N, C-alpha and C positions, 0 to 999 in steps of 0.2 A: 395897565400892563406895566410890569416892572422891567426895567432894562437889565440885561445881564451885565454884571460887573466884569470889566475887562481888566486882566492883570497886566498892568503897563510896567515893564521893567525899564529902568533908566538905561541909557546907552552905556554900554560897557565895552569899549573898543580894545582890541588886542594891543598890548604895549609894543612900542617900537624901540628898537635899540638906539642908543645915542650915536650921533655921527662920530666916526673915528677921526681924530685930528690928523691933518696931513703931516707927514714925516718932517717936512720942512718948517712946520710951525714951532717945532722944538728949537730952543735957542742954544742948547748944548752947554749951558752953564751950571748944570746940576741943581736947578730950582728945586725947592722942597715946599709944596709938592709940584712935581713936573705935570705938564699937561697930560702926559700918558698915565700918570698915577691917578690923576682926576678922572680920566676916561675909564681906567680899570675899576674905580669906585662906582662910577655911573653904570658900568656893565654889571657889576654885582647887584646893584638896585634893580636894573632891568631884568636880570635873570630871576630875582625873587618875585618881581611883579608879574613876570610871565608865568611862573609856576603857580602863583595864586589865580591868575586869570584862567589857566588851563584847568585848575580844580573847579572853577566856577562854570567852565565850558568844556565838559569832557567830550562832547561831540566834536570838538575842533582838533582833538589829538589825532 
């Protein structure tokens, strides 16, 4: 008897947003990049990853 092949999908967890820095974590010296600029970039990457994940998992919308 031949076992049926099982389609095993690798785990594909939903992306999670990066933690927002505490307002007090900013030194206020005008750093370039500021921690809030870095967070904005991380949020852009998160949104892009989330859109891609949702396209792979339409049932989750």
